[in-house]
Biotite code that builds the C-alpha atoms (Angstrom):
import biotite.structure as struc

atoms = struc.array([
    struc.Atom([-167.189, 174.619, 14.355], chain_id="A", res_id=1, res_name="MET", atom_name="CA", element="C"),
    struc.Atom([-170.739, 173.021, 15.902], chain_id="A", res_id=2, res_name="LYS", atom_name="CA", element="C"),
    struc.Atom([-173.943, 175.349, 15.464], chain_id="A", res_id=3, res_name="VAL", atom_name="CA", element="C"),
    struc.Atom([-176.952, 174.934, 17.620], chain_id="A", res_id=4, res_name="LYS", atom_name="CA", element="C"),
    struc.Atom([-180.516, 176.614, 16.348], chain_id="A", res_id=5, res_name="ALA", atom_name="CA", element="C"),
    struc.Atom([-181.490, 178.497, 19.106], chain_id="A", res_id=6, res_name="SER", atom_name="CA", element="C"),
    struc.Atom([-178.907, 180.255, 21.381], chain_id="A", res_id=7, res_name="LEU", atom_name="CA", element="C"),
    struc.Atom([-181.512, 179.488, 24.669], chain_id="A", res_id=8, res_name="LYS", atom_name="CA", element="C"),
    struc.Atom([-180.019, 175.862, 24.695], chain_id="A", res_id=9, res_name="SER", atom_name="CA", element="C"),
    struc.Atom([-176.970, 176.641, 24.520], chain_id="A", res_id=10, res_name="LEU", atom_name="CA", element="C"),
    struc.Atom([-176.814, 179.469, 26.811], chain_id="A", res_id=11, res_name="LYS", atom_name="CA", element="C"),
    struc.Atom([-177.712, 176.933, 29.732], chain_id="A", res_id=12, res_name="ASN", atom_name="CA", element="C"),
    struc.Atom([-174.890, 174.121, 29.093], chain_id="A", res_id=13, res_name="ARG", atom_name="CA", element="C"),
    struc.Atom([-172.314, 174.939, 31.592], chain_id="A", res_id=14, res_name="PRO", atom_name="CA", element="C"),
    struc.Atom([-169.447, 177.413, 30.779], chain_id="A", res_id=15, res_name="GLY", atom_name="CA", element="C"),
    struc.Atom([-171.434, 179.310, 28.813], chain_id="A", res_id=16, res_name="SER", atom_name="CA", element="C"),
    struc.Atom([-171.421, 182.818, 28.120], chain_id="A", res_id=17, res_name="GLN", atom_name="CA", element="C"),
    struc.Atom([-173.705, 185.435, 25.690], chain_id="A", res_id=18, res_name="VAL", atom_name="CA", element="C"),
    struc.Atom([-171.098, 188.757, 24.556], chain_id="A", res_id=19, res_name="VAL", atom_name="CA", element="C"),
    struc.Atom([-172.756, 191.333, 22.237], chain_id="A", res_id=20, res_name="ARG", atom_name="CA", element="C"),
    struc.Atom([-170.299, 192.077, 19.669], chain_id="A", res_id=21, res_name="ARG", atom_name="CA", element="C"),
    struc.Atom([-170.349, 194.684, 16.903], chain_id="A", res_id=22, res_name="ARG", atom_name="CA", element="C"),
    struc.Atom([-174.736, 194.267, 17.129], chain_id="A", res_id=23, res_name="GLY", atom_name="CA", element="C"),
    struc.Atom([-174.251, 190.536, 17.063], chain_id="A", res_id=24, res_name="ARG", atom_name="CA", element="C"),
    struc.Atom([-175.158, 188.471, 19.544], chain_id="A", res_id=25, res_name="VAL", atom_name="CA", element="C"),
    struc.Atom([-172.778, 185.019, 20.315], chain_id="A", res_id=26, res_name="TYR", atom_name="CA", element="C"),
    struc.Atom([-172.568, 182.461, 22.503], chain_id="A", res_id=27, res_name="VAL", atom_name="CA", element="C"),
    struc.Atom([-169.282, 181.195, 23.707], chain_id="A", res_id=28, res_name="ILE", atom_name="CA", element="C"),
    struc.Atom([-167.881, 178.455, 25.607], chain_id="A", res_id=29, res_name="ASN", atom_name="CA", element="C"),
    struc.Atom([-164.747, 178.550, 27.435], chain_id="A", res_id=30, res_name="LYS", atom_name="CA", element="C"),
    struc.Atom([-165.065, 174.894, 29.007], chain_id="A", res_id=31, res_name="HIS", atom_name="CA", element="C"),
    struc.Atom([-166.321, 173.184, 25.674], chain_id="A", res_id=32, res_name="ASN", atom_name="CA", element="C"),
    struc.Atom([-164.931, 175.590, 22.582], chain_id="A", res_id=33, res_name="PRO", atom_name="CA", element="C"),
    struc.Atom([-167.153, 173.324, 20.091], chain_id="A", res_id=34, res_name="ARG", atom_name="CA", element="C"),
    struc.Atom([-170.426, 175.226, 21.572], chain_id="A", res_id=35, res_name="PHE", atom_name="CA", element="C"),
    struc.Atom([-170.514, 178.569, 19.707], chain_id="A", res_id=36, res_name="LYS", atom_name="CA", element="C"),
    struc.Atom([-173.600, 180.053, 17.910], chain_id="A", res_id=37, res_name="ALA", atom_name="CA", element="C"),
    struc.Atom([-174.118, 183.586, 16.644], chain_id="A", res_id=38, res_name="ARG", atom_name="CA", element="C"),
    struc.Atom([-177.495, 185.360, 16.105], chain_id="A", res_id=39, res_name="GLN", atom_name="CA", element="C"),
    struc.Atom([-178.170, 188.426, 14.193], chain_id="A", res_id=40, res_name="GLY", atom_name="CA", element="C"),
])
């Protein structure tokens, strides 16, 4: 799993969406599943 340092640079990739699960903030990408991140 490829992880970027900041969520902001990941969320402006095409196809990515920001999801809140159990109080954590995740960035998931359906088009390119390599780009995932977690914060909190």
